[in-house]
Each structure stands twice: as C-alpha cells, then as structure tokens.
C-alpha positions as CSV (number, residue, x, y, z in Angstrom):
1,M,24.4,22.5,-52.1
2,Q,23.6,25.5,-54.3
3,K,20.3,27.0,-55.2
4,T,20.2,27.7,-59.0
5,L,18.0,29.7,-61.4
6,F,17.7,28.2,-64.9
7,W,16.8,30.8,-67.6
8,F,15.0,29.4,-70.6
9,R,15.5,31.4,-73.9
10,R,15.5,29.6,-77.2
11,D,15.4,26.1,-75.7
12,L,11.7,25.8,-74.7
13,R,11.8,22.1,-73.6
14,A,12.8,20.2,-70.5
15,Y,13.9,17.1,-72.3
16,D,17.5,16.8,-73.5
17,N,18.3,20.3,-72.3
18,A,22.0,20.7,-71.5
19,G,21.9,23.7,-69.3
20,L,18.8,22.5,-67.3
21,S,20.2,19.1,-66.8
22,A,23.6,20.6,-65.6
23,A,21.7,22.8,-63.1
24,L,19.7,19.9,-61.8
25,S,22.9,17.8,-61.5
26,E,24.2,20.3,-58.9
27,G,21.8,18.6,-56.5
28,G,20.2,21.8,-55.2
29,P,16.8,23.4,-55.7
30,V,16.5,24.6,-59.3
31,H,14.0,27.4,-60.1
32,C,13.1,28.1,-63.7
33,V,12.2,31.3,-65.6
34,F,11.3,32.6,-69.0
35,V,11.2,36.3,-69.9
36,F,9.1,37.8,-72.6
37,D,11.8,40.3,-73.4
38,R,10.6,43.8,-74.1
39,E,13.7,44.8,-75.8
40,I,12.9,42.2,-78.6
41,L,9.1,42.6,-78.5
42,D,8.9,46.3,-78.5
43,A,11.1,46.4,-81.6
44,L,8.7,44.3,-83.7
45,P,6.7,46.5,-86.1
46,S,3.5,44.4,-86.0
47,R,1.4,43.4,-83.1
48,S,0.3,40.4,-85.1
49,D,3.4,38.2,-85.1
50,R,3.2,34.4,-85.5
51,R,6.5,34.0,-83.6
52,V,5.3,35.7,-80.5
53,E,2.2,33.5,-80.5
54,F,4.3,30.4,-81.1
55,I,6.6,31.3,-78.2
56,W,3.5,32.0,-76.1
57,H,2.0,28.6,-76.8
58,C,5.4,26.9,-76.2
59,V,5.9,28.7,-72.9
60,T,2.5,27.6,-71.7
61,S,3.3,24.0,-72.7
62,L,6.6,24.3,-71.0
63,A,5.1,25.4,-67.7
64,L,2.9,22.3,-67.8
65,E,5.9,20.1,-68.6
66,L,7.8,21.4,-65.7
67,Q,4.8,21.1,-63.4
68,E,4.5,17.4,-64.3
69,L,8.1,17.0,-63.3
70,G,7.5,18.7,-59.9
71,G,8.8,22.1,-60.9
72,S,7.4,25.4,-62.0
73,L,8.1,28.3,-64.3
74,H,8.4,32.0,-63.5
75,V,7.1,33.9,-66.6
76,L,8.1,37.6,-66.7
77,Y,7.4,40.4,-69.1
78,G,10.1,43.0,-69.1
79,K,13.8,43.6,-70.1
80,A,15.6,40.3,-69.5
81,R,18.9,42.1,-68.6
82,E,17.0,43.8,-65.8
83,E,14.5,41.1,-64.7
84,I,17.0,38.2,-64.4
85,P,19.4,39.7,-61.8
86,V,16.4,41.0,-59.8
87,L,14.7,37.6,-59.8
88,A,18.0,35.8,-59.0
89,Q,18.6,38.0,-56.0
90,R,15.0,37.7,-54.7
91,L,15.2,33.9,-54.9
92,G,18.6,33.8,-53.2
93,V,20.3,31.7,-55.8
94,S,24.1,31.3,-56.1
95,A,24.1,30.8,-59.9
96,V,22.1,31.5,-63.0
97,Y,22.4,28.7,-65.7
98,C,21.3,29.0,-69.3
99,N,22.2,27.8,-72.8
100,R,24.4,29.8,-75.0
101,D,23.3,32.1,-77.7
102,Y,25.7,33.3,-80.4
103,E,24.1,36.4,-81.9
104,P,25.9,39.7,-81.2
105,L,22.9,41.3,-79.4
106,A,22.4,38.2,-77.3
107,L,26.1,38.1,-76.4
108,N,26.0,41.7,-75.3
109,R,22.9,41.0,-73.2
110,D,24.5,38.0,-71.5
111,A,27.7,39.9,-70.8
112,E,25.8,42.6,-69.1
113,V,23.7,40.2,-67.0
114,A,26.8,38.2,-66.0
115,E,28.4,41.5,-64.9
116,I,25.5,42.6,-62.8
117,L,25.1,39.1,-61.2
118,A,28.9,39.0,-60.4
119,L,28.6,42.3,-58.4
120,R,25.9,40.5,-56.4
121,G,28.0,37.4,-55.9
122,I,26.0,35.2,-58.2
123,R,27.7,33.2,-61.0
124,F,26.5,33.1,-64.5
125,V,27.1,29.8,-66.3
126,D,26.1,28.9,-69.8
127,F,26.2,25.7,-71.8
128,K,26.3,24.5,-75.5
129,D,22.9,23.3,-76.5
130,Q,21.6,24.6,-79.8
131,V,24.5,23.3,-81.8
132,V,26.5,20.1,-82.0
133,F,29.8,22.0,-82.5
134,E,30.3,25.7,-81.6
135,K,32.6,28.7,-81.8
136,T,36.1,27.4,-82.3
137,E,35.6,23.7,-81.6
138,L,36.2,22.9,-85.3
139,L,39.2,24.6,-86.9
140,T,41.3,24.2,-90.1
141,Q,44.7,22.7,-90.0
142,A,46.0,26.3,-89.8
143,G,44.1,26.8,-86.6
144,K,41.5,29.2,-88.2
145,P,37.6,29.0,-88.4
146,F,36.3,27.3,-91.4
147,T,34.8,29.5,-94.2
148,V,34.1,26.8,-96.7
149,F,31.4,24.3,-96.0
150,T,32.6,21.0,-97.4
151,P,35.9,21.0,-95.3
152,Y,33.8,22.1,-92.3
153,K,31.4,19.2,-93.0
154,N,34.2,16.7,-93.2
155,A,35.7,17.9,-89.9
156,W,32.2,17.8,-88.3
157,L,31.8,14.2,-89.3
158,K,35.3,13.3,-88.4
159,Q,35.0,14.8,-84.9
160,L,31.5,13.4,-84.2
161,H,32.8,10.8,-81.8
162,A,33.9,13.7,-79.6
163,A,30.6,15.3,-79.5
164,R,28.0,14.5,-77.0
165,L,24.9,13.3,-78.8
166,E,23.1,11.3,-76.1
167,A,20.3,13.0,-74.4
168,W,21.0,15.0,-71.3
169,P,19.1,13.5,-68.3
170,V,16.2,15.5,-66.7
171,D,13.5,13.1,-65.5
172,S,16.0,11.2,-63.3
173,L,16.9,14.6,-61.7
174,A,13.4,15.9,-61.3
175,Q,13.5,15.7,-57.5
176,Y,15.7,18.8,-57.5
177,F,13.2,21.1,-59.1
178,A,12.0,23.9,-56.9
179,G,8.1,23.9,-56.9
180,D,7.5,27.7,-56.6
181,D,4.1,29.4,-56.4
182,V,4.4,31.6,-59.5
183,A,2.3,34.2,-61.2
184,T,0.2,33.2,-64.2
185,I,1.6,33.5,-67.8
186,P,0.8,37.0,-69.2
187,E,-1.7,36.9,-72.0
188,L,-0.7,37.9,-75.5
189,V,-3.0,40.9,-75.3
190,E,-1.4,42.1,-72.0
191,M,1.8,42.3,-74.0
192,G,0.2,44.2,-76.8
193,F,-0.1,41.2,-79.2
194,E,-2.9,39.4,-80.9
195,F,-3.5,35.9,-82.1
196,T,-2.7,35.1,-85.7
197,N,-3.4,32.5,-88.2
198,L,-0.7,30.2,-86.8
199,R,-3.0,27.4,-85.9
200,Q,-5.1,27.7,-89.0
201,M,-1.9,27.3,-91.1
202,G,-1.3,23.9,-89.3
203,F,1.6,24.9,-87.1
204,V,1.8,22.8,-83.9
205,T,3.6,24.1,-80.9
206,G,5.5,22.9,-77.9
207,T,7.5,19.8,-77.5
208,S,4.5,17.6,-78.3
209,G,4.1,19.5,-81.5
210,A,7.7,19.1,-82.3
211,Q,7.5,15.3,-81.7
212,Q,4.5,15.1,-83.9
213,V,6.3,16.9,-86.8
214,L,9.4,14.7,-86.3
215,S,7.4,11.5,-86.3
216,D,5.8,12.5,-89.6
217,F,9.2,13.4,-91.1
218,L,10.9,10.1,-90.0
219,D,8.3,8.3,-92.1
220,R,9.4,10.4,-95.2
221,M,13.1,10.9,-94.4
222,D,14.4,8.3,-96.8
223,H,12.9,10.4,-99.7
224,Y,14.2,13.8,-98.4
225,R,16.9,14.1,-101.0
226,A,14.6,13.3,-103.9
227,L,11.8,15.6,-102.9
228,R,13.4,18.4,-101.0
229,D,13.6,20.9,-103.9
230,F,9.9,20.5,-105.0
231,P,7.8,23.0,-103.1
232,G,4.5,21.4,-104.4
233,K,5.5,18.2,-102.7
234,K,5.7,17.2,-99.0
235,G,9.5,16.8,-99.0
236,V,11.1,18.9,-96.3
237,S,11.1,18.3,-92.6
238,Y,9.0,21.4,-91.5
239,L,11.1,21.2,-88.2
240,S,12.8,24.6,-88.6
241,I,10.6,26.6,-86.3
242,H,11.0,23.9,-83.6
243,Q,14.8,24.1,-84.1
244,R,14.7,27.9,-83.8
245,F,12.9,28.0,-80.5
246,G,14.3,24.8,-79.2
247,T,11.2,22.7,-78.7
248,I,13.4,19.8,-79.9
249,S,17.0,19.2,-79.4
250,I,19.5,19.4,-82.3
251,R,21.2,16.2,-80.8
252,E,17.9,14.2,-81.1
253,L,17.7,15.3,-84.7
254,A,21.2,14.3,-85.4
255,R,20.8,11.0,-83.7
256,H,17.8,10.2,-85.9
257,A,19.7,11.1,-89.1
258,I,22.8,9.2,-88.2
259,A,20.9,6.1,-87.1
260,N,18.8,6.1,-90.4
261,G,21.9,6.3,-92.7
262,S,19.8,6.4,-95.9
263,E,20.7,8.8,-98.7
264,G,17.8,11.0,-97.6
265,A,18.9,11.0,-94.0
266,Q,22.5,11.9,-94.9
267,S,21.2,14.8,-97.2
268,W,19.2,16.1,-94.2
269,L,22.1,15.7,-91.9
270,S,24.1,18.0,-94.2
271,E,21.4,20.6,-93.7
272,L,21.8,20.3,-89.9
273,I,25.5,20.7,-90.4
274,W,24.9,23.9,-92.5
275,R,23.1,25.2,-89.5
276,D,26.1,24.7,-87.2
277,F,28.4,26.1,-89.9
278,Y,26.4,29.4,-90.0
279,F,26.4,29.7,-86.2
280,Q,30.1,29.5,-86.0
281,I,30.5,32.0,-88.9
282,I,28.3,34.7,-87.1
283,F,30.3,34.0,-83.9
284,N,33.8,34.2,-85.4
285,F,33.1,36.9,-88.0
286,P,30.6,39.2,-86.4
287,H,31.1,41.8,-89.2
288,A,29.0,39.5,-91.4
289,A,25.9,40.3,-89.3
290,S,25.7,43.8,-90.8
291,G,27.9,43.8,-94.0
292,A,29.4,41.6,-96.6
293,F,31.4,38.7,-95.3
294,K,33.6,39.1,-98.4
295,R,34.7,42.7,-97.7
296,E,35.5,43.5,-101.2
297,Y,31.8,43.3,-102.1
298,A,31.1,46.3,-99.8
299,A,31.6,48.3,-102.9
300,L,28.9,46.5,-104.9
301,Q,26.4,49.1,-106.3
302,F,22.8,48.5,-105.6
303,D,19.7,50.3,-106.8
304,Q,17.3,52.2,-104.4
305,D,13.8,51.4,-105.9
306,T,11.0,51.2,-103.4
307,D,8.5,50.3,-106.1
308,L,10.5,47.2,-107.2
309,L,11.2,46.2,-103.6
310,R,7.4,46.5,-102.7
311,A,6.5,44.4,-105.8
312,W,8.9,41.7,-104.6
313,Q,7.7,41.9,-101.0
314,Q,4.0,41.6,-102.1
315,G,4.5,38.8,-104.7
316,K,3.7,41.0,-107.7
317,T,6.9,40.7,-109.8
318,G,5.1,39.0,-112.8
319,Y,7.3,35.9,-112.3
320,P,4.9,33.2,-110.9
321,L,7.4,31.1,-108.9
322,V,8.9,34.1,-107.2
323,D,5.4,35.6,-106.5
324,A,4.1,32.3,-105.2
325,A,7.1,32.0,-102.8
326,M,6.7,35.6,-101.5
327,R,2.9,35.1,-101.0
328,Q,3.5,31.9,-99.1
329,L,5.7,33.9,-96.8
330,L,3.1,36.6,-96.2
331,Q,0.3,34.1,-95.7
332,T,2.0,31.5,-93.5
333,G,5.4,32.8,-92.4
334,F,7.0,29.8,-94.1
335,M,9.0,29.6,-97.2
336,H,10.4,26.5,-98.8
337,N,14.2,26.4,-98.9
338,R,14.5,26.1,-102.7
339,L,12.2,29.2,-103.0
340,R,14.3,31.1,-100.5
341,M,17.2,30.8,-102.9
342,V,15.1,31.7,-106.0
343,A,13.5,34.6,-104.4
344,A,16.8,36.0,-102.9
345,S,18.5,35.6,-106.2
346,F,15.7,37.5,-108.0
347,L,15.8,40.5,-105.5
348,V,19.6,40.8,-105.6
349,K,20.6,39.8,-109.1
350,D,17.5,40.7,-111.2
351,L,16.4,43.8,-109.3
352,M,19.8,44.7,-108.1
353,I,18.4,45.6,-104.7
354,D,20.7,45.3,-101.6
355,W,20.6,41.8,-100.0
356,R,20.2,43.5,-96.6
357,E,16.7,44.7,-97.7
358,G,15.7,41.1,-98.3
359,E,17.3,40.0,-95.2
360,R,15.4,42.4,-93.2
361,W,12.1,41.4,-94.9
362,F,12.7,37.7,-94.1
363,A,13.6,38.6,-90.6
364,L,10.2,40.3,-90.1
365,Q,8.2,37.5,-91.9
366,L,9.8,34.1,-91.3
367,N,8.5,32.0,-88.3
368,D,11.8,30.3,-88.1
369,F,13.9,33.5,-88.4
370,D,17.4,33.0,-87.1
371,L,20.1,35.6,-87.6
372,A,22.9,33.1,-88.5
373,A,21.0,31.1,-91.0
374,N,19.1,34.1,-92.5
375,N,22.3,36.2,-92.9
376,G,24.1,33.1,-94.3
377,G,21.4,32.3,-96.8
378,W,21.2,35.9,-98.1
379,Q,24.9,36.3,-98.5
380,W,25.1,32.9,-100.2
381,A,22.6,34.1,-102.7
382,A,24.2,37.5,-103.1
383,S,27.6,35.9,-103.6
384,T,29.0,38.2,-100.8
385,G,29.2,35.4,-98.2
386,C,31.5,32.6,-97.2
387,D,31.3,29.6,-99.6
388,A,28.6,31.5,-101.5
389,Q,27.3,30.6,-105.0
390,P,29.7,32.2,-107.7
391,Y,28.6,35.7,-108.7
392,F,27.9,34.5,-112.2
393,R,25.3,32.0,-111.0
394,I,22.0,33.7,-111.4
395,F,18.8,31.7,-111.1
396,N,16.5,32.0,-114.0
397,P,13.0,32.3,-112.4
398,V,11.4,30.6,-115.3
399,S,13.7,27.6,-115.6
400,Q,13.6,27.1,-111.9
401,S,9.8,27.1,-112.0
402,E,9.8,24.6,-114.9
403,K,12.2,22.3,-113.1
404,F,10.9,22.4,-109.5
405,D,7.2,23.1,-110.0
406,P,6.6,21.4,-113.4
407,D,2.8,21.2,-113.2
408,G,2.4,24.6,-111.5
409,T,0.9,22.9,-108.4
410,F,2.6,25.3,-106.0
411,I,2.1,28.3,-108.2
412,R,-1.7,27.7,-108.4
413,R,-1.9,27.2,-104.7
414,Y,-0.6,30.7,-103.9
415,I,-1.6,32.5,-107.1
416,P,-5.2,31.4,-107.6
417,E,-5.7,34.0,-110.3
418,L,-3.5,31.8,-112.6
419,K,-5.3,28.6,-111.8
420,T,-6.9,28.4,-115.3
421,V,-3.6,29.1,-117.1
422,P,-2.5,25.9,-119.0
423,N,0.7,24.2,-117.9
424,K,2.4,25.3,-121.0
425,F,2.2,29.0,-119.9
426,I,2.0,28.7,-116.1
427,H,5.7,29.5,-115.6
428,A,5.6,32.5,-118.0
429,P,2.0,33.7,-118.5
430,W,3.1,36.7,-120.5
431,R,3.9,34.5,-123.4
432,M,0.3,33.8,-123.9
433,S,-1.3,35.6,-126.9
434,A,-4.4,37.7,-126.5
435,A,-6.5,34.9,-127.8
436,E,-4.9,32.3,-125.4
437,Q,-5.5,34.7,-122.5
438,S,-9.1,35.0,-123.5
439,D,-9.5,31.2,-123.7
440,C,-8.3,30.7,-120.1
441,G,-10.0,33.9,-118.8
442,V,-6.9,35.5,-117.5
443,G,-5.9,39.0,-118.8
444,L,-2.5,40.6,-118.3
445,P,-1.8,42.9,-116.6
446,R,-5.5,43.1,-115.6
447,D,-5.5,39.9,-113.4
448,Y,-1.7,39.4,-113.0
449,P,1.2,41.7,-113.6
450,L,3.6,41.5,-116.5
451,P,7.3,41.0,-115.4
452,I,8.7,44.1,-113.7
453,V,12.2,43.4,-115.3
454,D,13.4,41.3,-118.3
455,H,15.5,38.5,-116.8
456,A,18.0,38.3,-119.6
457,E,18.7,42.1,-119.4
458,A,18.8,42.0,-115.6
459,R,21.3,39.2,-115.7
460,E,23.7,41.1,-117.9
461,R,23.5,44.2,-115.8
462,A,24.2,42.2,-112.6
463,L,27.2,40.4,-114.2
464,A,28.6,43.8,-115.2
465,R,28.4,45.2,-111.7
466,Y,29.9,42.2,-110.0
467,K,32.7,42.1,-112.5
468,A,33.4,45.8,-111.9
469,V,33.7,45.2,-108.1
470,R,36.0,42.2,-108.7
471,A,38.2,44.2,-110.9
472,L,38.8,46.7,-108.0
473,A,39.7,43.8,-105.6
C-alpha cells in the first residue's frame, strides 16, 4: 500500500479529476498540494492580475472541498520544481501523481521534477485530464499528427467511443485521503499581489462557480450557434476561464454537448474539439510556440511602430468595434471570440505588426490565457498557422461591426463617448459631417480618434507582403 502525493496544477477541482482519482485508487493515504509557483508569478509584470486572484479563490475553495471529503491541501509559495521534491520526501511518499500539461515550459519543469524524484526513489506519474484526446492519440492515415481541423474533428468524433468520458470517481474513494495538519493559504498580499475587479466584473470562482456558469449556459446552449458571433448578446458559454484552470472537467462539458445533440450543442462541441486540436499542435510542433507554424512565413516583413501598437492596445484605433474589443479586454480580462479574430486581423493585416506582439499582449491580459489556444488563434488570424484563414482573408473592421453589432450595443457599452452617435454612423463615426458631429455632441478627433490607418490601403499593403513571401516559397 503506497503513500501518494497528488499535485494540483491546472485542475483545481476534486470531482472528475483523473489523476486524483487514480491516486486514491491505489488504496493508500493520499496527500494533496498546490504550489503558487514563483517562476510563473515573478515573471508577471503587474501585481494586479485577475488570474492570480482567480487561482487564489479557487485554491481556497479547493481546500474546503477536500476538507469536506476528509482530506486537506498543502499550499506552498515557491518554485514548484524545488518545492514538490522536498515535500514528497518529507511526507515519505512513494509516488507523486499529477495531470499532464503540454506546454514546453511545463514539460521542462515536469521532466526536472521527475528526475529529482527518481534520484530519491519516488515515482512521478502523470495522467490525461485536460483534453479528451492528447499528443498522438489521433493520427492521419499516414501516421502523422493532424494539421487541418476538419479531418481532425472527424477522427475525434469517430474515435469518441474509445475515449473515457464518464466521470472519474472521487467521493467513493474519499476514505483514502490523508488528513494532514497544514499551514494556512498564503494571502495575496504575502505573495506581492492585490485584489482586482474580478468579482465586480461578475466572475465566479471555484467548482461551485463553474457549475453556476455551466447551469446558465445549458439553458442557452440550443441558441449557441445562432448567437455566438454577436458580442452584444449573451451567446457564448463564458466557461473558458474555468476550462483554463480546471474548475470543471472537459469530459463533463463534452458529455453535456453530446447528450444535448442540438445544432447549438454541436457547434459548441466543435469549439471544444478546436481546444484539443491546438493542444496536440503545440505538443507535436513545439516550434509553433515561438515562431510561424508555416515556416515559409518566417520571412514575412512586419513594421515596428510602437505608437500604432499602443493605440491598438489601448483601444484608440478609430475603428469602434476594434476599440470596444480592446477596452473590454483591459477592463475585464475577457474578450468575445469573434472580437479576438477581428482585433487580431486588424493588428496583423491592417497595421502590419508582428502577430507575436498581439499574442504577448493577450497573454498578459486574458483571464483565460492558454498558450496553445492563444498561439493557435493568433497564427490562424495571421495566416501563419495550421489550417489558418487564407492570407487574402482580411477582416474589414467596419463591415464586421455592421454585421455582428448592428445596433452598436456592444460599442456603446465600452466606448461611452460614442453613445450619442446615431446607428447610421456608429460603425464609422469619421463619416459624419461637422454638422452631424455637432448634432450628436461628438467631435472628432476631440472626443474619439480618427482611424489610424485607411483599411483599404492597409489591405493592399498586406496582400502585397504576403504575396511576396509566397513567391519565395
């Protein structure tokens, strides 16, 4: 009968947790730990980070959840690659269990931890938990990783019978938790962080919060396909932050989508499959984490313009839908998926600024930042990624606005200085005459900037640069 340490990372729940269930199934005492990893925290540029606060609330809830099951949670603040081996040796465990991570830095960390543990006679065992299919579980007929989504999706659906979607048991194994006397959870201020506007923005935390958001979405799931592209409507799931930090199981989400079977549910299931797709891309093609997936686009020429980049970051481009999206990100840490595509296309193809600049900005701001999905999304928009939009597809920020925010509801929410602008001009306020500006009390550029680029001219410039690179390939 072995004694085990289970290491929580991006799986902050007890219910339906593959690695935790496996540890308990060994039938020996299971200790639990979470590490506020200084290697990650110290690299953050701001001491006011909604994600750190979200994790802190979730860890607090997880400790209570484990306590109700008869267990407890060690909560440490330090470098995980150092803290885990020390704690494992102090507790006298024979194995450390955890759920797999697929990002390059995480793989490096886990390899080092496993090596240190092995020198001390302690096994390191990891499990698939945050995806339905991982690594090379799904391959083309030629035995290679998929790089096009639709064939991957078809294979995913075809092999679904081979995937474990039922919930991993925990409650029935709760007797095997080791009830340690542990130190209290470090306060945010002790780690150098402060509380943010997370709660004021309506974000709920922990597994109870995840279930609350899920319950709300299940009532709307049938309408997901029809409403998902309209940022002014409540159409998306708002579950991404809970998926990111594992306060809900991907298997539970897939079970709901499959059981529902509606057109909306199937559309949402496709989004879950995209998530798996990008995870296997970042694992099988690690070069994509720092450079173009399509290596020929490494020669694409970008501009270095800090003023244009800053205008985009601050939501001051003069294009209302782009600016509303960027201000939503700044104010809430959330951005609607349709707007992520519009904002990314504008940065790369209107401003001709390197997609990696946008990827870095989103990585700093997004509550649900996930390397695989963020990288995949940016490379899709920049046409440098796998199964990306064609290089000649360049979103028109005005027509996108007219189509997906026709009444300007979303724009007015985040750009209040335009709230009196008539619908006729809300998507392109620079088209107002001086008299029309006076009538609605909005002067340009006094109250709102003029466009920082002309979209038609920018589009031609982008096409020329992409064509030049393709000619060299």
